[in-house]
Structure formats: C-alpha cells, structure tokens
C-alpha positions in Angstrom: 9.9 -61.8 51.2 11.5 -62.7 54.0 14.1 -65.1 54.0 13.9 -68.1 55.8 15.6 -68.4 58.6 15.4 -72.1 59.5 17.2 -73.6 57.0 18.9 -77.3 58.8 23.0 -77.1 59.7 25.2 -77.2 57.5 27.9 -78.8 59.7 29.1 -82.5 60.2 26.7 -84.0 62.9 28.2 -84.2 66.3 29.7 -87.2 67.4 27.5 -90.2 68.5 27.0 -90.2 72.7 30.1 -92.7 74.2 27.0 -94.6 75.5 25.4 -95.7 72.6 28.5 -96.5 70.6 30.0 -98.3 73.2 26.3 -100.0 72.8 26.8 -100.6 69.0 30.7 -102.1 69.3 29.4 -104.7 72.1 26.3 -105.5 69.6 29.4 -105.7 66.9 31.5 -108.0 68.5 28.4 -110.0 70.6 27.2 -110.7 67.0 30.2 -111.8 65.6 31.5 -114.1 68.2 27.9 -116.2 68.5 28.0 -116.4 64.7 31.8 -117.9 65.0 30.5 -120.0 67.9 27.7 -121.7 65.6 30.3 -122.1 62.7 32.9 -123.4 65.3 32.7 -127.0 64.1 32.7 -126.1 60.5 34.9 -123.0 60.4 39.2 -122.6 60.5 40.0 -120.4 63.3 40.8 -117.7 59.9 37.4 -117.8 59.3 36.4 -116.7 62.7 39.0 -114.4 62.9 37.7 -112.8 59.8 34.4 -112.5 61.1 35.6 -110.4 63.8 37.9 -107.8 61.5 34.2 -107.5 59.5 32.9 -106.3 62.7 36.0 -104.1 63.3 35.1 -102.2 59.8 31.7 -102.0 60.6 32.4 -100.3 64.1 35.2 -98.4 62.0 32.3 -97.1 59.8 30.1 -96.6 62.3 31.8 -95.1 65.5 34.1 -92.5 66.9 37.7 -93.8 66.1 39.0 -94.3 69.6 35.2 -96.7 69.8 36.8 -98.4 66.7 40.1 -98.8 68.4 38.7 -100.2 71.8 36.3 -102.4 69.0 39.9 -104.2 68.0 41.3 -104.6 70.9 37.8 -106.1 71.8 37.4 -108.6 68.8 41.2 -109.7 70.1 40.7 -110.3 73.4 37.2 -112.2 72.2 38.6 -114.3 69.6 41.4 -115.1 72.3 39.5 -116.4 75.1 37.2 -118.4 73.0 38.3 -120.0 70.0 42.3 -120.2 71.4 43.6 -123.1 73.5 43.3 -123.1 76.3 40.0 -121.9 75.5 37.9 -120.1 78.1 41.0 -118.1 79.5 43.1 -115.2 78.2 46.3 -117.6 78.5 48.2 -117.9 75.0 50.6 -121.2 74.9 51.1 -121.6 71.4 54.0 -119.2 69.9 52.1 -119.3 67.1 49.0 -117.9 67.9 50.4 -115.1 69.9 51.5 -114.3 66.6 48.5 -114.4 64.9 46.2 -112.6 67.5 49.0 -109.7 67.3 48.7 -110.2 63.4 45.0 -109.4 63.6 45.2 -106.9 66.2 47.6 -104.8 64.1 45.6 -105.5 60.6 42.6 -104.0 63.2 44.0 -100.9 64.1 45.3 -100.6 60.5 42.0 -101.7 59.1 40.1 -98.9 61.5 42.5 -96.3 60.9 42.0 -96.3 57.2 38.8 -96.7 57.6 38.0 -93.7 59.9 40.2 -91.7 57.3 38.2 -92.2 54.3 35.0 -91.7 56.8 36.4 -88.6 57.7 37.5 -87.6 54.1 34.1 -88.7 53.3 32.3 -86.5 55.5 34.5 -83.6 54.7 33.8 -83.9 51.2 29.9 -84.1 51.8 30.4 -81.5 54.3 32.6 -79.0 51.3 29.8 -79.9 48.9 26.7 -78.4 51.0 28.8 -75.1 51.3 28.9 -75.5 47.7 26.0 -75.3 47.3 24.8 -72.7 50.5 27.1 -70.3 48.5 25.4 -71.0 44.8 22.0 -70.5 46.6 23.1 -67.8 48.6 24.9 -65.7 45.2 20.9 -66.8 43.8 19.2 -65.3 46.2 21.2 -61.6 46.7 21.6 -61.4 42.8 17.2 -61.6 43.6 17.8 -59.2 47.2 15.9 -55.6 46.3 17.2 -54.1 49.9 20.1 -54.4 51.9 18.0 -55.0 55.5 17.7 -58.0 52.6 20.8 -59.2 51.6 21.5 -59.3 55.4 18.8 -61.0 56.5 20.0 -64.1 54.0 23.8 -63.5 55.8 22.6 -64.1 58.9 20.2 -67.5 57.8 23.1 -68.6 55.6 25.5 -68.2 59.0 23.0 -69.8 61.2 22.9 -72.9 59.0 26.0 -73.1 58.5 28.0 -73.4 61.8 26.4 -73.6 65.6 27.7 -71.0 67.6 25.6 -68.0 67.6 26.1 -65.7 64.6 25.4 -62.0 63.8 25.2 -59.7 60.8 25.5 -55.7 62.0 24.8 -53.3 58.9 27.3 -49.9 58.5 25.1 -46.7 58.6 25.4 -44.2 56.2 26.6 -42.3 59.0 29.6 -44.8 60.0 28.4 -46.0 62.8 27.2 -49.7 63.6 23.3 -50.6 64.2 24.1 -53.0 66.9 20.6 -54.5 68.5 20.1 -54.1 71.6 22.1 -56.1 74.5 25.1 -57.3 71.8 27.5 -54.3 73.1 30.2 -56.8 74.3 30.8 -57.2 70.5 31.5 -54.1 69.6 35.0 -53.6 69.9 35.4 -56.5 68.0 33.2 -55.3 64.9 34.6 -52.3 64.7 38.1 -53.6 65.2 37.7 -55.8 62.3 35.5 -52.8 60.3 38.4 -50.8 61.0 41.1 -53.1 59.6 38.7 -54.0 56.9 40.0 -57.9 57.3 38.6 -60.8 59.5 39.9 -61.3 63.6 39.6 -64.6 65.8 41.4 -67.9 65.5 43.2 -69.2 62.6 43.5 -65.2 61.3 46.6 -64.0 62.8 44.7 -61.0 64.5 43.1 -61.7 67.5 43.9 -65.6 67.4 42.8 -65.7 71.8 39.0 -65.3 70.7 36.7 -67.9 70.5 34.7 -65.8 68.0 35.3 -64.9 64.2 34.8 -61.3 63.5 34.5 -60.9 60.0 33.5 -57.5 57.4 31.3 -57.5 54.7 33.8 -56.5 52.3 34.0 -55.6 48.5 36.9 -54.4 47.1 37.5 -50.7 49.4 33.7 -51.0 50.2 32.6 -52.2 54.1 29.0 -53.0 54.7 29.1 -53.4 57.8 30.3 -57.1 59.7 29.7 -60.4 60.7 30.6 -62.8 64.0 30.6 -66.3 64.6 30.7 -67.2 68.0 32.0 -70.4 70.1 34.5 -71.4 66.8 37.1 -73.1 67.7 41.1 -72.9 66.2 42.0 -75.4 63.4 38.8 -75.1 61.5 40.5 -73.5 58.7 38.3 -74.8 55.9 35.4 -73.3 58.3 36.7 -70.2 58.5 37.2 -69.8 54.7 33.2 -70.9 54.1 32.2 -68.0 56.7 34.4 -65.4 54.7 33.0 -66.4 51.1 29.5 -65.6 52.1 30.3 -62.2 53.6 31.8 -61.5 50.8 29.4 -62.6 49.0 26.9 -60.6 51.1 29.2 -57.1 50.9 29.1 -57.3 47.2 25.4 -57.2 46.8 26.1 -54.3 49.4 28.4 -52.8 47.3 26.3 -53.2 43.9 23.1 -52.1 45.9 24.7 -49.4 46.6 26.5 -48.3 43.1 22.7 -48.9 41.8 21.2 -46.4 44.3 24.0 -43.7 43.2 23.3 -44.6 40.1 19.5 -44.2 40.0 19.9 -40.8 42.0 22.3 -39.4 38.9 19.8 -40.3 36.2 16.9 -38.3 38.4 19.5 -36.0 38.8 20.3 -36.0 34.8 16.3 -35.9 34.4 16.0 -33.0 36.7 18.9 -31.1 34.4 16.8 -32.3 31.8 13.6 -31.0 32.7 15.0 -27.5 33.8 17.0 -27.4 30.7 13.7 -28.2 28.7 12.0 -25.1 30.7 15.0 -23.1 29.5 14.6 -23.7 25.9 11.0 -23.6 26.3 11.3 -19.9 27.6 14.2 -18.6 25.2 12.7 -20.2 21.7 9.1 -20.5 21.6 7.6 -18.3 24.1 9.8 -15.1 22.8 7.8 -15.2 19.6 4.4 -14.6 21.1 5.7 -12.0 23.6 7.3 -9.9 21.2 4.0 -9.9 19.0 1.7 -9.0 22.1 4.2 -6.7 23.0 4.4 -5.2 19.1 0.7 -5.3 18.5 -0.4 -3.4 22.6 2.3 -1.1 21.9 0.7 -0.2 18.5 -2.5 0.4 20.7 -1.3 2.3 23.3 0.5 5.1 21.1 -1.4 5.0 17.4 -5.3 4.3 18.4 -6.5 7.4 17.2 -5.2 7.0 14.0 -5.8 3.5 13.2 -8.8 2.9 11.3 -11.2 0.1 13.1 -10.5 -2.6 11.0 -7.0 -2.7 12.0 -7.6 -2.0 15.7 -9.8 -5.3 15.1 -6.7 -7.4 13.3 -4.2 -6.0 16.3 -6.7 -7.0 19.1 -6.9 -10.1 17.6 -3.2 -10.7 17.3 -3.6 -10.2 20.9 -6.1 -12.7 21.8 -4.3 -15.5 19.8 -1.0 -15.0 21.0 -2.1 -15.0 24.7 -4.2 -18.3 23.7 -0.9 -19.8 21.9 1.1 -18.4 25.0 -1.3 -20.0 27.6 -1.1 -23.5 25.5 2.7 -23.7 25.3 3.1 -22.5 29.3 0.1 -26.0 29.8 2.2 -28.2 27.8 5.9 -27.1 29.3 4.2 -26.9 33.2 2.3 -30.1 32.2 5.5 -31.5 31.3 7.7 -30.5 34.4 5.0 -32.3 36.8 5.1 -35.4 34.9 8.9 -36.0 34.9 9.3 -35.4 38.7 5.5 -36.3 39.8 6.4 -39.8 40.6 2.9 -42.1 40.6 -0.2 -40.6 39.8 -2.9 -41.0 41.9 -5.2 -42.8 39.8 -8.8 -43.8 40.6 -11.4 -46.2 38.4 -13.2 -44.6 35.2 -15.0 -44.7 32.4 -13.8 -44.3 29.2 -16.9 -43.0 27.4 -17.8 -40.7 30.3 -13.8 -38.6 29.3 -14.3 -39.2 26.1 -17.9 -37.5 26.3 -15.9 -34.6 28.3 -13.7 -34.6 25.5 -15.9 -33.9 22.8 -18.2 -31.3 24.1 -15.2 -29.5 24.4 -13.6 -29.8 21.3 -16.9 -29.2 19.1 -16.9 -26.0 20.4 -14.1 -25.0 18.5 -15.1 -27.8 15.5 -17.7 -25.7 13.8 -18.3 -28.0 11.1 -18.9 -30.6 13.1 -15.7 -33.1 11.1 -14.7 -35.5 14.2 -17.1 -39.1 13.9 -16.6 -40.8 16.8 -17.2 -44.4 17.5 -17.5 -45.0 21.2 -19.1 -48.9 22.2 -20.5 -49.3 25.5 -19.6 -51.5 28.3 -16.0 -51.1 27.9 -14.5 -51.8 31.2 -13.2 -49.2 33.7 -9.5 -47.8 33.6 -7.2 -46.5 36.2 -6.5 -43.1 35.2 -6.3 -39.4 36.3 -9.1 -37.9 33.9 -8.1 -34.7 33.9 -4.4 -35.9 32.2 -6.3 -38.1 29.8 -8.8 -36.1 28.8 -6.1 -33.0 27.8 -4.2 -36.1 26.2 -7.1 -36.9 23.8 -7.9 -33.0 23.4 -4.2 -32.3 22.4 -4.8 -35.2 19.7 -7.8 -33.8 18.2 -6.9 -30.1 18.3 -3.8 -31.6 15.8 -6.0 -33.4 13.8 -8.1 -30.6 13.2 -5.6 -27.8 12.3 -3.9 -30.1 10.4 -6.3 -31.8 8.1 -9.5 -30.4 6.5 -11.3 -33.9 5.9 -13.4 -35.7 8.9 -11.9 -36.7 11.9 -12.8 -40.4 13.3 -12.5 -41.2 17.2 -12.5 -44.9 17.9 -12.0 -47.0 21.0 -12.0 -51.2 21.4 -11.5 -53.3 23.6 -8.6 -56.4 23.0 -5.7 -58.0 24.7 -6.8 -56.2 28.0 -6.5 -53.0 26.9 -8.4 -49.9 25.9 -7.5 -48.3 22.5 -8.6 -45.4 21.5 -7.1 -43.8 17.6 -7.6 -41.0 15.8 -7.2 -40.9 12.5 -7.0 -38.3 10.5 -5.8 -37.7 6.6 -3.9 -35.3 6.8 -0.3 -34.8 5.2 1.6 -37.2 7.3 4.9 -37.2 9.0 7.9 -36.8 6.2 10.2 -40.1 6.3 12.2 -40.4 8.6 10.5 -37.9 11.0 8.5 -39.8 12.6 10.7 -40.0 16.0 10.7 -36.1 16.3 6.9 -35.6 17.0 8.0 -37.0 19.8 10.7 -35.0 21.4 10.7 -31.8 22.5 10.1 -28.1 20.4 10.7 -30.7 17.4 7.6 -30.7 14.8 6.7 -33.0 11.9 4.2 -31.5 9.9 5.0 -29.1 6.5 1.8 -27.4 6.9 2.0 -24.4 7.9 0.7 -24.2 10.9 2.2 -23.1 14.2 2.5 -25.5 16.4 4.2 -25.2 20.1 6.4 -28.1 19.3 5.6 -29.6 23.1 1.7 -31.2 22.8 2.6 -34.7 21.5 5.4 -34.7 24.2 3.2 -34.0 27.0 0.8 -36.9 25.5 3.4 -39.6 25.2 4.1 -38.5 28.9 0.9 -38.6 30.2 0.0 -42.5 28.6 3.6 -43.5 30.2 2.6 -42.3 33.8 -0.8 -44.7 33.0 1.4 -47.8 32.1 -0.1 -47.0 28.3 1.8 -46.1 25.2 1.3 -43.5 22.6 2.2 -44.6 19.4 1.6 -42.9 15.2 1.0 -45.0 12.4 0.5 -44.4 8.8 -2.9 -44.7 7.4 -3.1 -46.5 3.7 -4.0 -43.4 1.4 -2.7 -40.8 4.0 -2.5 -39.4 7.0 -1.9 -40.5 10.4 -3.5 -43.0 13.5 -2.2 -41.5 16.6 -3.3 -45.0 19.2 -2.8 -44.9 22.8 -3.3 -47.7 24.8 -4.0 -48.1 28.5 -3.9 -51.6 30.5 -7.1 -52.3 32.3 -7.0 -53.8 35.8 -9.0 -56.8 35.5 -9.7 -57.0 39.0 -13.0 -54.7 38.3 -14.8 -52.6 41.1 -18.4 -53.8 41.9 -20.9 -52.1 40.3 -22.5 -49.5 43.0 
C-alpha cells in the first residue's frame, strides 16, 4: 500500500495577516471602550482601566506580539482620551493620572509579554507533541514496510508534512550512485557531500551554514541508504533540525534492517542450496552404490559365465538386475524431485479434482496390488483444489507403495472435506514406527521401519516437500490397535471456479 503523501503540515500555523490582526485589536479596544462608556456613571476609573487590561490580555493570545504591544498602547491612549480629565483630549493635568497611565502601560506591556511567552511555549509544546506522534507513527509504518521504496515514500511523506519547504528523498543505488529524479541535478553536490561526510549540512549544522536548505543522510550505524534535502529553512530552528534528523535516522535504520534481511535471506537460500547439494551427493555416495554394485555383479556373471550357469540361475540374475534397476530408478526420481522442489520456488498450480487424481493413482498402484488390499472411500462432490496433479499423484503413490511394502493387511485410502481443507489419509496395519523415531522418517536417508524391507530413505521426505509446496502438511499418526495413518491436509480456495 502506498503511503499517504497528503498528511497535513505539522508546522505551527503562520502568523495572521497584519490587516486581520489590526481589525481584531481595534475590535477589542472598541468593545472595551463601549462597555466602559456604558458603565461610566457607575464604575470607577480603576474598573474601566481593567476592561482595557482584559482587552490587552485577549489580544496577546490572539495576535502577534507586535500587535499586542500596539493594542496595549492604544488602550492607554483611549483610557486617557475618554475617561481621564480633561476628557476627550490627550492632555493629562494631574500628576497622579500620569502615574496611573504609565503604570497601566507598564502592566499592559508586562501582561502582553508574559502571555506571548506562554502562547509561544504552548505552541512549541503542541508542535513537539505532534512531532513525537509523527515519529511514533512513522516507526510503526516503517516496521510494516516491505521494500526500500516504501520506506523512502514514507520519508518523503513525513518530511513534506513536517516542513513547509520542498523536500526530496533520494536513495543510494547498489552502485553507490544517487538515483536523482530528472530536474534535481542542482542538489546533487549537497546530497553527495552529506553522504560523503555522513553528517548533515546547512544552517545550525556547523557545515555549509550559508545554505538555505538542510542536507541529511539516511544513516544507521555505518550504513547510508540515501539522503534527504529540505529547502527554504532558516537558521535558529534547532528543534526542526532535530526532528528532520530523527525522521532520517528512522528511515536509515529501516533501510539497514531491510538490507540485513535481504542478506540473511540470500545466505539462507545459499545454505539451502548447499544442503540440497550435500543431500544429492550423499544419495549418490550412500544409496546409489549398492544397487549399482548388484547390477554390475549380476551383469558381469551373465557376461562371463552364462554358458556355464543353469537356466534358473540366469533367471535369478536377470531378476536381480531388473529389481535393482527399478530400485535405482525410484531412488533417482525421488532425489531429483527433492532437488526440484527445494529450488523451484512456487509451483504452477491449477484447479484439479481430487477424485480424478486418486482414481489415476489407484489404477496404477492396483497393478502391483494383486491381492486387492487397497480399499478406497472417496465421497462425491469434494471441492476442487489448486494443485500440480503429477506431484500430488506421486505423493499418494509413494504412501500407498510404502503401505503395500510394510503391511500384509488391508489398506484404507480415505478422503474428506473439513474446516476448509481436503484430508487424504492412508491407513495401514503395519509394525508402526519405533518410539522416538517419528521425526526421523521425514529426514533424508532415515528410515523408521524395522521390517527388513529396503527403502530409499527419501520417499516420505519427497512426500512432505510436495505437501508443503502446495501449502499443506503431511503428518504421521499412530493407529489404535497398531499401524500408521499418514494424513495429508491441503487448503481449499473458497473461490471455486465457475462450472463449465
């Protein structure tokens, strides 16, 4: 999701226009004068003076400091003109009235100053609160950002919101060059300089103080992922500089985190590739030699001693060659399939019918199931799944072949739909798995049976890899009364295709 670049500006509002301030000051003075004139027969001079003091206090909160001072002076002049004898002149006859006017002017100026300072501190506190909230929101947004481009857009958004001047955020490419948009070459020197020095440049930074812009690196520790420029800034805004640096530091840390995550992901993929290579080499050096040796020995005996061997011995050697070649073919297919699954990334999946896949598998496996031990229970109307039919058929065929190999009793193949998943289960009554050996059956070249049957040690590994490539899971459960249940759970997309 693209960050919102139209967040409202966080700067304190610019001062009102002089005309508007003047009109407000005149309105306050006119109101105070009108009230004092109405109350003149009943109020003392002190009470009338307090009305003007109140007007000055309100003006100090509402207008700029200069306008507030002018309001205070105007209040003293109006009090003198309308209420101090001789009235309707600016002349003051009594010494005590001069003192009162001067005291009132001083009081009004002091109040105006204190109120202005209080207002400025209040505005600064509010601005700091908004900036702190902005940093907090930025940290949360950066934690959810998945790409460096998203982090840079967040930086652009928040700098634009926090400062009135134009801002620009530029990433540093893998080649060490700035990826500047067209038309911004004039800023290249400043951006390159702040990256080279790994420090901010501009007013109040101690570097290039004559500029009217800040150049800030997106830095985290020793890593610099780019630079930012904020134009039309002025000297003395130390709080603004600190806020800009905080934004750039957060973005720099996010870019550094993404770079570390990418490096870790690449290292993990490299490690998986080496592990796959080691698995393949282990298969070649461990399990491939035995059937090859048997084939070579039988073939050599037939080649050199065929004329001397009786026909039953020749048939036995030929059967050995066929059996070992079939075993070697199965081992090779499982090993290569494991390598493909671990390095192919996402599969090309399409809508498939579970009933059709199971039917095709049963037709092939029952050629080897001469005693018809496999019983199937596949309900009609199961939802379609997104799958690779060849891989899914290989998974079921491996499970059924294992069951045929390790049990002489009936084997049940069942399917069901529950909790948004298709479950395919193969139940047997074999010897089961030794206690504590359950995790080993899904590891390469680990076999959990004690039946004396020879296996490749890769069949269940490939089955689990196929299941996970489809977003599912394969688990082995112990059956009450003995035997095993291998249960495959595959997710069902609720958006089923329209029937043809």
